[in-house]
C-alpha positions, 0 to 999 in steps of 0.5 A, spaced: 435 499 501 435 506 502 434 504 509 439 510 511 433 514 514 431 509 519 438 506 520 444 510 523 451 508 520 454 504 525 462 502 524 464 494 527 466 495 534 473 499 535 478 495 541 479 501 546 486 505 546 488 503 553 487 495 551 489 496 544 496 499 544 498 492 549 498 489 542 499 489 535 492 485 533 487 490 528 483 494 532 476 493 529 472 487 530 468 484 524 461 485 523 456 480 525 452 477 519 445 481 521 450 487 522 453 487 515 447 486 512 443 491 516 449 497 514 448 495 507 441 496 507 443 503 508 446 504 500 442 509 497 443 505 490 444 512 487 443 512 479 450 515 479 454 511 484 459 517 486 463 511 491 464 507 484 467 513 481 472 515 485 474 508 487 480 507 482 478 499 482 471 502 480 468 496 484 461 495 483 460 497 490 452 498 490 452 491 486 455 487 493 451 492 498 444 490 495 447 482 495 449 483 502 443 486 505 440 480 501 444 475 505 447 473 498 453 473 500 456 468 495 454 473 490 456 479 494 463 475 494 464 473 486 461 480 484 467 483 489 472 479 487 471 481 479 475 488 479 479 487 485 484 481 487 486 483 494 478 486 496 479 484 504 486 487 504 483 493 501 477 493 506 482 493 511 487 499 509 484 503 503 483 511 506 476 509 504 474 516 508 478 519 501 475 515 497 469 510 496 466 512 503 468 520 503 464 521 496 458 517 498 452 520 497 448 520 503 455 522 507 454 529 503 447 529 505 448 528 512 447 521 514 453 518 514 456 514 510 455 507 508 461 503 511 464 500 505 470 498 507 468 494 514 463 491 509 467 489 503 472 486 508 467 482 511 465 480 504 471 476 502 473 474 510 466 470 509 469 467 503 475 465 506 472 461 512 466 458 507 471 456 502 469 459 497 476 463 495 480 457 490 486 457 486 486 458 479 486 453 474 486 456 467 481 453 462 487 451 458 495 452 459 499 456 455 507 455 453 508 462 453 512 466 461 512 472 463 517 474 469 514 479 474 519 482 477 517 484 485 511 482 489 507 487 492 500 489 490 502 491 482 505 485 481 501 480 485 495 483 481 498 481 474 501 475 476 493 473 478 491 475 472 495 472 467 495 465 471 488 465 469 490 467 462 494 460 462 501 464 462 507 460 466 508 466 472 514 467 475 515 473 480 523 474 482 523 478 489 529 480 494 525 479 500 525 473 503 517 473 504 513 475 498 508 480 499 512 487 498 510 492 503 504 488 505 508 484 508 513 488 512 511 495 510 504 496 513 503 493 521 499 488 523 494 493 527 492 495 520 493 488 516 495 482 520 500 478 516 497 472 516 491 476 511 497 476 506 500 470 507 493 466 505 493 471 498 500 468 497 500 462 498 493 461 494 498 463 487 503 459 489 497 453 489 495 456 483 502 454 479 505 461 480 512 460 482 516 465 487 525 467 487 525 469 493 531 473 496 533 474 489 537 481 488 536 482 481 543 485 478 547 481 483 543 474 483 541 474 477 541 479 471 536 483 468 538 480 460 538 472 464 530 474 466 529 477 460 532 471 456 528 466 460 520 469 459 516 472 453 514 478 457 517 482 463 513 486 468 516 490 473 513 492 479 519 494 484 515 499 488 519 505 491 523 503 497 528 509 497 527 514 503 527 520 502 530 525 507 529 531 510 537 533 509 538 535 517 543 529 519 550 532 517 552 528 522 550 521 521 546 520 528 545 513 528 539 514 532 535 518 526 532 512 522 528 511 516 521 510 517 521 503 512 527 500 517 523 502 523 516 498 520 521 493 517 524 491 523 518 491 527 514 487 522 520 482 521 520 481 529 513 479 529 514 474 524 518 471 529 525 473 525 531 475 528 532 482 527 539 485 530 538 493 530 531 491 533 535 486 539 540 492 541 534 497 541 537 502 534 530 500 531 526 500 538 522 505 541 521 501 547 522 506 553 525 512 549 522 519 547 521 518 539 519 524 535 517 522 527 517 527 522 511 527 517 503 527 515 502 520 511 499 514 513 507 511 513 507 517 519 501 514 522 503 506 522 510 509 525 507 513 531 502 507 532 507 502 532 512 505 537 506 507 542 505 499 542 513 498 542 513 502 549 515 508 547 515 513 553 513 519 549 511 520 542 511 526 538 509 527 531 511 533 528 508 536 520 510 542 517 502 544 516 495 543 520 491 538 521 486 539 515 492 539 511 495 532 512 496 528 506 494 521 510 488 518 512 484 522 518 481 516 521 489 514 523 490 520 525 484 520 530 486 513 532 494 515 533 490 521 537 486 516 541 492 512 543 496 518 546 501 520 540 502 528 541 501 531 534 506 538 534 502 541 528 506 547 524 512 545 526 518 544 522 525 540 524 530 545 523 536 542 525 539 536 529 543 537 535 548 532 539 554 529 540 556 522 537 548 521 539 542 526 537 539 529 543 535 534 540 531 536 535 531 544 533 524 546 530 520 553 528 513 554 528 509 555 521 504 559 518 500 558 512 501 562 507 499 564 500 497 557 496 503 554 493 503 550 486 498 544 488 493 549 491 495 547 498 497 554 503 504 553 503 507 553 509 512 559 512 517 560 518 514 564 523 521 567 527 523 567 533 519 561 535 525 556 535 525 551 541 528 544 542 525 538 543 528 532 547 529 525 542 532 518 543 529 516 536 528 520 531 523 516 525 523 520 519 517 519 515 517 523 508 515 519 503 518 514 498 523 515 492 525 510 486 531 508 486 535 508 480 533 502 477 538 503 470 544 502 476 541 497 479 539 493 474 545 495 470 541 496 464 541 503 460 536 501 456 531 503 461 529 509 462 526 514 467 523 520 468 526 526 472 523 523 478 526 517 477 520 513 475 520 508 469 518 511 463 512 507 459 508 508 453 501 510 457 497 506 451 500 499 453 505 500 459 510 498 456 518 501 457 523 503 453 524 495 452 520 491 447 517 486 452 518 489 458 513 492 461 511 497 468 507 498 473 506 501 480 509 505 484 515 504 480 511 508 474 507 513 478 511 514 485 508 512 492 501 512 492 496 506 495 495 499 494 489 500 491 492 503 485 498 498 485 492 493 484 490 497 479 495 498 475 497 491 475 491 489 472 492 494 467 499 491 465 496 484 465 492 486 459 496 489 456 501 483 456 496 479 454 494 483 448 503 484 446 503 476 447 497 475 442 500 480 437 507 476 436 503 470 436 499 473 430 506 476 427 509 470 428 503 465 425 503 470 419 510 469 418 509 462 418 504 462 413 508 466 408 515 461 409 509 456 408 507 459 401 513 460 399 
């Protein structure tokens, strides 16, 4: 270990931009075993590992880096997967530059961060290749059942943890495949769908049931689900797109980011998508404008590149340094030919039945706002029009109205529309109904969803054990009466 002075940082090789824009394949190669061991050996084995502190899951990063450097790969896999239900997924899509790698001590000392994400991905990919990832076989089966609404990261993580304890699990999801945004929201060039499918297939093999194409409130009532199970976890995520309120003419060529990404991912999975076929959700040959600066916006611009867009502009009202998304993803998009229009705010959609132009104004950064970031302010006399055949709004996501959707007014929400929970046990306003993930915290990272799902599983287990304790006590009272 501690070889960072002698060995330079080296990331896995990246396919050239010219070649990678022609397909949706992942853009990073895998480490060779020797390279993975070499890069892992750069870890300084800090007394206080800030990489671990700044990981939402508090993964034992220095431990599995040391084991990798020593070629003890099976042990590295065991340690890595003990705190994370999807390490190979996090290794691909986590913004490591803002989390573990961004807080690496040797990065702060100028030697270049340990390539934590790539090594994490390597460890679990090897585990799949070697057959180390086994289906779950609980030590003891329990009769109690838990219903999980939503099969995104939080729901899948909770279901896996509860199944390990022997509970009977049923996952309900509105889509025809499990995985949530992992399967339909994240493009293949960041996360190939086979990676997600093998995870959900493992859960099926482990005895977890999936009820797909199931809309709560339409196909089955929330009360029916509640009556079937001993506890419920709501992990629906947030799918309602936030818009900029400029499309007052209802131009059909102004579309939400998620609609665009779902259409692309479904097409990649060989599904027929009418709005992709007819061109509405297809960027091929078009002048495309994407509005937003987060990771979803980067997914959209890079997807549009691969669909064959003629020209792609990304509008963001602040500068590059203030973009909320991963700087690595921004750099990938720049390499692939995306034209970033920093400090640019759209103020009007112009057209006649069909949007033709986006009117914008230049911005300047003023005094910091309540978030600490400098507030963007318009500069007078800087309006200009940009040609557009397709506008994709990637401005974030908001929660749907779950009390209305589930036809259950007992569910209470915050002023932001997220589910209100007791943070000590993650229970909603309804006894035995818990909530986790984005539907509680708002749109966030996959790694936070996994963390919330794992925490919810612990709370659900404690809740059921407490109910059993009360039931046993009452039975003893009756027997002794």
